C-alpha positions in Angstrom: 0.0 -38.7 49.4 -0.5 -42.4 48.6 3.1 -43.2 49.6 2.8 -41.2 52.8 -0.4 -43.0 53.7 1.1 -46.4 53.1 4.1 -45.4 55.2 1.9 -44.2 58.1 -0.1 -47.5 58.1 3.1 -49.5 58.0 4.7 -47.6 60.9 2.5 -49.6 63.3 3.8 -52.9 61.8 7.4 -51.8 61.5 7.5 -50.7 65.1 6.4 -54.2 66.2 9.3 -56.0 64.5 12.3 -55.2 66.9 10.6 -56.5 70.0 9.5 -59.7 68.3 13.1 -60.4 67.2 15.0 -59.0 70.3 12.7 -60.6 72.9 11.8 -63.8 70.9 11.5 -66.1 73.9 9.2 -63.8 75.9 7.1 -63.4 72.8 6.8 -67.2 72.5 5.8 -67.4 76.1 3.1 -64.8 75.7 1.7 -66.6 72.6 1.9 -69.9 74.6 -0.1 -68.2 77.4 -3.0 -68.0 75.0 -3.2 -71.8 74.7 -0.9 -72.4 71.8 1.7 -75.1 72.2 5.4 -73.8 72.5 6.7 -75.4 69.2 3.7 -74.0 67.3 4.1 -70.6 69.0 7.7 -70.4 67.8 6.7 -71.2 64.2 3.8 -68.7 64.4 6.2 -66.0 65.7 8.7 -66.6 62.9 5.8 -66.4 60.4 4.6 -63.2 62.1 8.1 -61.6 61.7 8.3 -62.7 58.1 4.8 -61.3 57.4 5.7 -58.0 59.1 9.0 -57.5 57.3 7.9 -58.5 53.8 4.4 -57.1 54.2 5.7 -53.7 55.2 8.3 -53.7 52.5 6.0 -54.6 49.7 3.3 -52.3 51.1 5.5 -49.3 51.1 8.0 -49.8 48.3 7.0 -52.7 46.2 5.4 -52.7 42.9 2.9 -55.3 44.3 1.3 -53.4 47.2 -1.5 -56.0 47.2 0.9 -58.7 48.2 2.2 -56.5 51.0 -1.3 -55.9 52.3 -2.0 -59.6 52.1 1.1 -60.4 54.2 0.0 -57.7 56.8 -3.5 -59.1 56.8 -2.1 -62.6 57.4 -0.4 -61.2 60.5 -3.2 -58.9 61.7 -6.4 -60.9 61.5 -5.2 -63.9 63.5 -3.4 -61.6 66.0 -6.5 -59.7 66.6 -8.6 -62.8 67.2 -6.0 -64.6 69.4 -5.0 -61.7 71.5 -7.8 -59.2 71.6 -11.1 -61.0 71.2 -10.9 -63.3 74.2 -11.0 -61.4 76.5 -12.6 -58.7 74.4 -10.4 -55.6 74.3 -12.6 -53.0 72.6 -10.0 -50.4 71.8 -7.4 -52.9 70.4 -10.1 -54.6 68.3 -11.4 -51.4 66.9 -7.9 -50.1 66.1 -7.1 -53.3 64.3 -10.4 -53.3 62.4 -9.4 -49.8 61.1 -6.0 -51.2 60.0 -7.7 -54.2 58.5 -10.1 -51.9 56.5 -7.2 -49.9 55.2 -5.3 -53.0 54.1 -8.4 -54.5 52.5 -8.9 -51.3 50.4 -5.3 -51.7 49.2 -5.7 -55.4 48.6 -8.9 -55.0 46.6 -8.3 -51.8 44.6 -6.8 -51.6 41.1 -3.2 -50.4 41.0 -2.7 -46.7 40.2 -1.0 -46.1 36.8 
């Protein structure tokens, strides 16, 4: 059940990876539209992709699930603030808060033996 739960949570993050890679330039433009300079937006997007890939992998399969949850939190918290707080998008913020809560539980709990 624990593995299934981690896979279900990760599905949200895994589904975001292809569009970020395949439509990289449009994603950079969208990040830039939020007031972030283009060169920084490109670096942030590469970082986001890395966090999504490694975070999902460690979270689902790795021995260090805490590391995976930290990678995913490094992606999710800034994303929520940058894209959903101004202007405030209640549904997106609440959904992301739920994911943040689940990731925090994993990051803070002791590993199961």
